[in-house]
VOSE-733916 format. One record per residue (C-alpha): residue number from 1; residue in one letter; x, y, z. Coordinates in pm, 1 decimal. Each point is the difference from the previous one (the first is absolute). Layout:
+-----+--------+----------+----------+----------+
| num | residu |        X |        Y |        Z |
+-----+--------+----------+----------+----------+
| NUM |      A |        X |        Y |        Z |
...
+-----+--------+----------+----------+----------+
# end
This chain:
+-----+--------+----------+----------+----------+
| num | residu |        X |        Y |        Z |
+-----+--------+----------+----------+----------+
|   1 |      X |      5.2 |      5.5 |     18.0 |
|   2 |      X |     97.3 |    342.0 |    -48.1 |
|   3 |      X |     85.4 |    139.6 |    352.6 |
|   4 |      X |     51.0 |    319.0 |   -209.5 |
|   5 |      X |   -337.5 |      9.9 |   -218.1 |
|   6 |      X |   -162.6 |    280.8 |    141.3 |
|   7 |      X |    306.8 |    191.2 |    -70.2 |
|   8 |      X |     26.6 |   -110.5 |   -331.9 |
|   9 |      X |   -363.4 |     64.1 |    -51.6 |
|  10 |      X |     78.8 |    385.5 |     98.6 |
|  11 |      X |    297.6 |    -48.5 |   -234.6 |
|  12 |      X |   -179.4 |   -113.4 |   -267.6 |
|  13 |      X |   -339.7 |    283.9 |     16.1 |
|  14 |      X |    277.8 |    273.9 |      7.9 |
|  15 |      X |    118.9 |    -82.8 |   -318.3 |
|  16 |      X |   -356.0 |    -13.2 |   -147.1 |
|  17 |      X |    -37.4 |    381.0 |    174.7 |
|  18 |      X |   -188.0 |    -96.8 |    307.0 |
|  19 |      X |    117.2 |     79.5 |    333.9 |
|  20 |      X |    -50.5 |   -222.8 |    311.3 |
|  21 |      X |     16.7 |    116.5 |    314.7 |
|  22 |      X |     -8.9 |   -130.9 |    303.9 |
|  23 |      X |   -111.4 |    185.6 |    332.2 |
|  24 |      X |    -83.1 |    -67.5 |    375.2 |
|  25 |      X |   -347.9 |      3.0 |     98.7 |
|  26 |      X |   -125.0 |    333.8 |    135.5 |
|  27 |      X |    -94.7 |    -65.4 |    377.8 |
|  28 |      X |   -349.6 |   -161.9 |     28.2 |
|  29 |      X |    -50.4 |     38.1 |   -354.2 |
|  30 |      X |    -63.7 |   -347.5 |   -196.9 |
|  31 |      X |    124.2 |     75.2 |   -352.4 |
|  32 |      X |    117.5 |   -242.6 |   -173.7 |
|  33 |      X |     99.4 |     98.2 |   -300.6 |
|  34 |      X |    -94.6 |    285.7 |   -299.5 |
|  35 |      X |     52.7 |     66.4 |   -386.9 |
|  36 |      X |     21.4 |    348.2 |   -119.1 |
|  37 |      X |    108.8 |    227.3 |   -254.2 |
|  38 |      X |    208.6 |    258.3 |     72.6 |
|  39 |      X |    -71.7 |    380.3 |   -176.6 |
|  40 |      X |    220.8 |    -77.9 |   -288.8 |
|  41 |      X |   -176.9 |   -363.6 |    -61.3 |
|  42 |      X |    255.9 |   -214.6 |    168.3 |
|  43 |      X |   -147.9 |   -279.7 |    142.6 |
|  44 |      X |     98.8 |    -83.2 |    346.4 |
|  45 |      X |   -108.2 |   -331.8 |    272.1 |
|  46 |      X |     90.6 |     56.3 |    341.9 |
|  47 |      X |    -12.7 |   -259.4 |    278.1 |
|  48 |      X |    -32.6 |    -17.0 |    321.7 |
|  49 |      X |    124.2 |   -301.1 |     97.1 |
|  50 |      X |   -257.1 |    -10.0 |    246.2 |
|  51 |      X |     32.1 |   -396.0 |     43.9 |
|  52 |      X |    354.6 |    -86.5 |    -65.9 |
|  53 |      X |    -68.5 |   -331.9 |   -165.9 |
|  54 |      X |     86.9 |    -75.2 |   -386.2 |
|  55 |      X |   -359.7 |   -161.4 |    -68.4 |
|  56 |      X |   -140.9 |    360.6 |     94.7 |
|  57 |      X |    298.9 |    207.5 |   -198.4 |
|  58 |      X |    -77.5 |   -202.0 |   -299.2 |
|  59 |      X |   -381.5 |     50.5 |    -44.0 |
|  60 |      X |     40.9 |    376.1 |    123.9 |
|  61 |      X |    197.4 |     61.3 |   -286.4 |
|  62 |      X |   -149.3 |   -152.8 |   -295.5 |
|  63 |      X |   -349.0 |    174.9 |    150.3 |
|  64 |      X |    147.6 |    309.3 |     -4.7 |
|  65 |      X |    168.0 |    -24.5 |   -361.2 |
|  66 |      X |   -330.2 |   -140.8 |   -122.9 |
|  67 |      X |   -175.5 |    326.1 |    154.8 |
|  68 |      X |    292.9 |    195.3 |   -201.9 |
|  69 |      X |    -79.4 |   -184.5 |   -344.0 |
|  70 |      X |   -376.0 |     36.6 |     40.2 |
|  71 |      X |   -140.2 |    222.4 |    237.1 |
|  72 |      X |    185.0 |    326.9 |     45.8 |
|  73 |      X |    -49.3 |    270.3 |   -276.2 |
|  74 |      X |     11.1 |    356.7 |     18.1 |
|  75 |      X |   -311.2 |     46.5 |    200.6 |
|  76 |      X |    122.2 |   -210.6 |    238.8 |
|  77 |      X |    375.2 |    -44.9 |    106.3 |
|  78 |      X |    -15.6 |   -156.0 |    350.4 |
|  79 |      X |   -124.0 |   -343.4 |    125.9 |
|  80 |      X |     78.5 |   -127.9 |    371.7 |
|  81 |      X |    -90.3 |   -361.2 |     97.6 |
|  82 |      X |    -41.1 |   -131.4 |    362.0 |
|  83 |      X |    -77.2 |   -358.6 |    -74.3 |
|  84 |      X |    -90.0 |    -78.8 |    328.5 |
|  85 |      X |   -362.9 |    199.7 |    -51.7 |
|  86 |      X |    -90.4 |   -256.5 |   -257.1 |
|  87 |      X |    135.3 |   -333.2 |    141.0 |
|  88 |      X |   -229.8 |   -243.1 |   -175.8 |
|  89 |      X |   -273.3 |    229.3 |    -86.7 |
|  90 |      X |      4.6 |    113.1 |   -361.8 |
|  91 |      X |   -361.3 |    154.1 |     -2.5 |
|  92 |      X |     93.0 |    280.3 |    143.0 |
|  93 |      X |    257.9 |     67.6 |   -282.5 |
|  94 |      X |     22.6 |    236.0 |   -308.2 |
|  95 |      X |     46.2 |   -152.1 |   -306.9 |
|  96 |      X |    380.9 |    144.8 |      0.6 |
|  97 |      X |     55.1 |   -174.6 |    304.6 |
|  98 |      X |   -158.2 |   -323.9 |   -114.8 |
|  99 |      X |    205.9 |    -24.6 |   -310.9 |
| 100 |      X |    350.8 |     44.0 |    209.1 |
| 101 |      X |    -98.4 |   -196.5 |    207.0 |
| 102 |      X |    -70.2 |   -281.5 |   -229.8 |
| 103 |      X |    319.4 |     78.5 |   -233.8 |
| 104 |      X |    230.4 |    -10.9 |    237.8 |
| 105 |      X |   -110.0 |   -339.3 |    141.1 |
| 106 |      X |    -29.0 |   -133.1 |   -389.0 |
| 107 |      X |    374.0 |    128.8 |    -59.3 |
| 108 |      X |    134.0 |   -172.6 |    279.5 |
| 109 |      X |   -158.6 |   -317.8 |    -17.3 |
| 110 |      X |   -136.5 |   -131.5 |   -324.0 |
| 111 |      X |   -391.2 |    -57.4 |     23.3 |
| 112 |      X |     42.2 |   -388.2 |    -97.4 |
| 113 |      X |    257.8 |    -38.5 |    282.2 |
| 114 |      X |   -194.7 |    201.2 |    247.1 |
| 115 |      X |   -287.5 |   -232.9 |    -88.0 |
| 116 |      X |    188.0 |   -336.7 |     95.5 |
| 117 |      X |    129.7 |    174.9 |    338.9 |
| 118 |      X |   -279.6 |    110.8 |    121.8 |
| 119 |      X |   -208.1 |   -322.7 |    -63.2 |
| 120 |      X |    261.7 |   -200.7 |    226.6 |
| 121 |      X |   -139.2 |    -43.5 |    326.1 |
| 122 |      X |    331.4 |     17.5 |    171.5 |
| 123 |      X |    345.6 |    112.6 |    -93.9 |
| 124 |      X |    320.1 |     22.7 |    113.6 |
| 125 |      X |    275.9 |    201.9 |     24.4 |
| 126 |      X |    195.8 |   -307.6 |   -257.5 |
| 127 |      X |   -277.2 |     53.9 |   -200.6 |
| 128 |      X |     15.2 |    372.1 |    -21.9 |
| 129 |      X |    374.8 |      1.2 |    -71.5 |
| 130 |      X |    -44.9 |   -260.3 |   -286.4 |
| 131 |      X |   -293.6 |    206.8 |   -186.8 |
| 132 |      X |    211.2 |    353.2 |     29.9 |
| 133 |      X |    307.0 |   -201.9 |   -140.2 |
| 134 |      X |   -226.1 |    -99.3 |   -248.8 |
| 135 |      X |   -111.5 |    360.0 |    -77.3 |
| 136 |      X |    316.8 |    157.3 |     79.1 |
| 137 |      X |   -126.5 |    235.3 |    265.9 |
| 138 |      X |     47.1 |     36.6 |    351.0 |
| 139 |      X |   -194.5 |   -239.0 |    227.9 |
| 140 |      X |    -97.4 |    285.8 |    191.6 |
| 141 |      X |   -231.0 |    103.6 |   -270.3 |
| 142 |      X |   -189.0 |   -338.1 |      4.2 |
| 143 |      X |     -1.4 |     -7.2 |    382.0 |
| 144 |      X |   -121.3 |    367.5 |     29.0 |
| 145 |      X |   -324.7 |    -94.5 |   -261.8 |
| 146 |      X |    -84.3 |   -318.7 |    175.7 |
| 147 |      X |      2.4 |    179.4 |    349.7 |
| 148 |      X |   -176.3 |    327.8 |   -108.5 |
| 149 |      X |   -282.5 |   -217.7 |   -212.1 |
| 150 |      X |    -50.1 |   -245.1 |    311.0 |
| 151 |      X |     21.7 |    241.3 |    241.8 |
| 152 |      X |    226.4 |   -137.3 |    194.9 |
| 153 |      X |    327.2 |    159.5 |     55.7 |
| 154 |      X |    161.8 |   -277.0 |    263.0 |
| 155 |      X |     48.3 |   -211.6 |   -328.5 |
| 156 |      X |    325.0 |    -19.6 |   -151.0 |
| 157 |      X |    120.9 |    297.2 |    194.2 |
| 158 |      X |    394.4 |   -118.4 |    -28.6 |
| 159 |      X |    -51.8 |     49.6 |   -411.8 |
| 160 |      X |   -116.3 |    342.0 |    -12.2 |
| 161 |      X |    305.1 |    153.1 |     34.1 |
| 162 |      X |    -61.6 |    221.6 |    319.1 |
| 163 |      X |    243.7 |    246.7 |     94.0 |
| 164 |      X |    158.6 |    -65.2 |   -306.2 |
| 165 |      X |    -35.1 |    356.6 |   -203.1 |
| 166 |      X |    114.6 |    339.7 |    185.4 |
| 167 |      X |    334.4 |   -159.8 |     44.3 |
| 168 |      X |     40.7 |     32.7 |   -360.4 |
| 169 |      X |   -102.6 |    352.6 |    -70.3 |
| 170 |      X |    241.5 |    233.0 |    151.0 |
| 171 |      X |   -241.8 |    294.6 |     57.3 |
| 172 |      X |   -225.0 |   -220.8 |    203.2 |
+-----+--------+----------+----------+----------+
# end
C-alpha cells in the first residue's frame, strides 16, 4: 500500500491545478471538508482530518472533487460538508450531496465488487485485505465502507488507518 498516498494525491491534484489544503478543525465545529473556487476560478479542496483515518480521507477527498467538477459554478463558489449530519439518512440531502456521496462511493469501490462485499454476512480482516489487494486500494477504504453501511464502528477497527493521516501533513 502507498502509505504516502494522500501526499501523492495532493501532488497529483496540484499538477492538475487543484489545491488541496489541510487545516485543523475549528473548536466546536464539525466540518470535514470543503470545495471552493477562488475569485480567479481556481479550485481548492479543504480537508480538516477531523477523523484521522485513511478511509475518511479518501471518501472526503473524492466527495469534494465531485463538488468541484459537478456543482461549483459562478453562482455557487463554496460547499462545506459535515458528514456526521447525514449518517445513514439520504432523504434530507440535496441532489448535489447525494450525487457526491454516490460518485465518491462508486469511484472508491466499483459497484460489482461492493455488491459482493455487502452480501457477505461476516467479513474478516483477511477477506478485506485480499479484496483490497485485488482492487489495488488501501484496505481502509473497504473497512470504512463496511463500518458505515452496517452502522457498526467496532468492526475492522485495525484496518481503517486510525492516526495515520495527520502525521503525513506537516501543516497539521
